[in-house]
C-alpha positions in Angstrom: 84.1 118.7 35.7 81.4 117.3 37.9 81.8 120.2 40.3 81.6 122.7 37.4 78.5 121.0 36.1 76.9 121.2 39.5 77.8 124.8 39.8 76.3 125.6 36.4 73.2 123.5 37.2 72.8 125.4 40.4 73.2 128.8 38.6 70.7 127.6 35.9 68.3 126.6 38.7 68.9 129.9 40.5 68.3 131.9 37.2 65.2 129.7 36.5 63.9 130.5 40.1 64.6 134.2 39.6 62.8 134.2 36.2 59.8 132.3 37.8 59.7 134.9 40.7 60.1 137.7 38.1 57.1 136.2 36.1 55.1 136.0 39.3 55.9 139.6 40.3 55.2 140.7 36.6 51.9 138.9 36.8 51.0 140.5 40.1 52.0 144.0 38.8 50.1 143.5 35.5 46.9 142.4 37.6 47.3 145.4 39.9 47.6 147.7 36.8 44.5 146.2 35.3 42.6 146.6 38.5 43.8 150.3 38.8 42.8 150.8 35.2 39.4 149.4 35.8 39.0 151.5 38.9 40.2 154.6 37.0 37.7 153.9 34.2 34.9 153.5 36.8 35.9 156.8 38.5 36.2 158.6 35.2 32.8 157.3 34.0 31.2 158.4 37.3 32.8 161.8 37.1 31.7 162.2 33.5 28.1 161.2 34.5 28.2 163.7 37.4 29.7 166.4 35.1 27.0 165.7 32.6 24.3 166.0 35.3 26.0 169.2 36.5 26.1 170.6 32.9 22.4 169.6 32.4 21.4 171.4 35.7 23.4 174.5 34.7 21.7 174.5 31.3 18.3 174.1 32.9 19.0 177.1 35.2 20.3 179.1 32.2 17.1 178.3 30.2 14.9 179.1 33.1 16.6 182.4 33.6 16.3 183.2 29.8 12.7 182.2 29.9 12.1 184.5 32.9 13.9 187.3 31.2 11.9 186.8 28.0 8.7 186.7 30.0 9.6 189.9 31.8 10.5 191.6 28.5 7.3 190.4 26.9 5.3 191.8 29.8 7.1 195.1 29.7 6.5 195.3 25.9 2.9 194.4 26.3 2.4 197.0 29.0 4.1 199.6 26.7 1.9 198.7 23.8 -1.3 198.9 25.9 -0.2 202.3 27.1 0.4 203.5 23.5 -2.9 202.2 22.4 -4.7 203.9 25.4 -2.9 207.2 24.5 -4.0 206.8 20.8 -7.6 206.0 21.9 -7.6 209.1 24.2 -6.3 211.3 21.3 -8.9 209.8 19.0 -11.7 210.5 21.6 -10.4 214.1 22.0 -10.4 214.5 18.2 -13.9 213.0 18.0 -15.1 215.4 20.7 -13.6 218.3 18.7 -15.2 217.1 15.5 -18.6 216.6 17.3 -18.4 220.2 18.6 -17.4 221.4 15.2 -20.3 219.6 13.5 -22.7 220.9 16.2 -21.4 224.4 15.6 -21.8 223.9 11.9 -25.3 222.6 12.4 -26.2 225.7 14.5 -24.6 228.0 11.9 -26.7 226.1 9.2 -29.8 226.6 11.3 -29.2 230.3 11.7 -28.5 230.7 7.9 -31.6 228.7 7.1 -33.7 230.8 9.4 -32.2 234.0 7.9 -32.9 232.7 4.3 -36.4 231.7 5.3 -36.9 235.2 6.7 -35.6 236.7 3.6 -37.7 234.5 1.4 -40.8 235.2 3.5 -40.1 238.9 3.1 -39.5 238.7 -0.6 -42.7 236.6 -1.1 -44.7 238.9 1.3 -43.7 242.0 -0.6 
């Protein structure tokens, strides 16, 4: 009986040692997992920050490009408008010259008629 008791005690002691070692190993594994999780969080946070910086830089470049395109389009539109206005001014000047010539001719014609009428009136009165 004593020998059986000693064998059971030895097995219990052996199982207890194995459980203690298992707890130690589990504790070490849990700590390693916590450390890896912390490292992974740190890496992910850093990658997220870098990704955000990259996205911000890409957005800045896109906005700069859009601003340049808008500026170029505005300049082209402004040049086009100026050319149209210059064309309209040239046409208005041509029309103004035509009207001035027409008025001058009308004035000459009126002078000729007035002189003719004056001559006729003078003849009528002189006769």
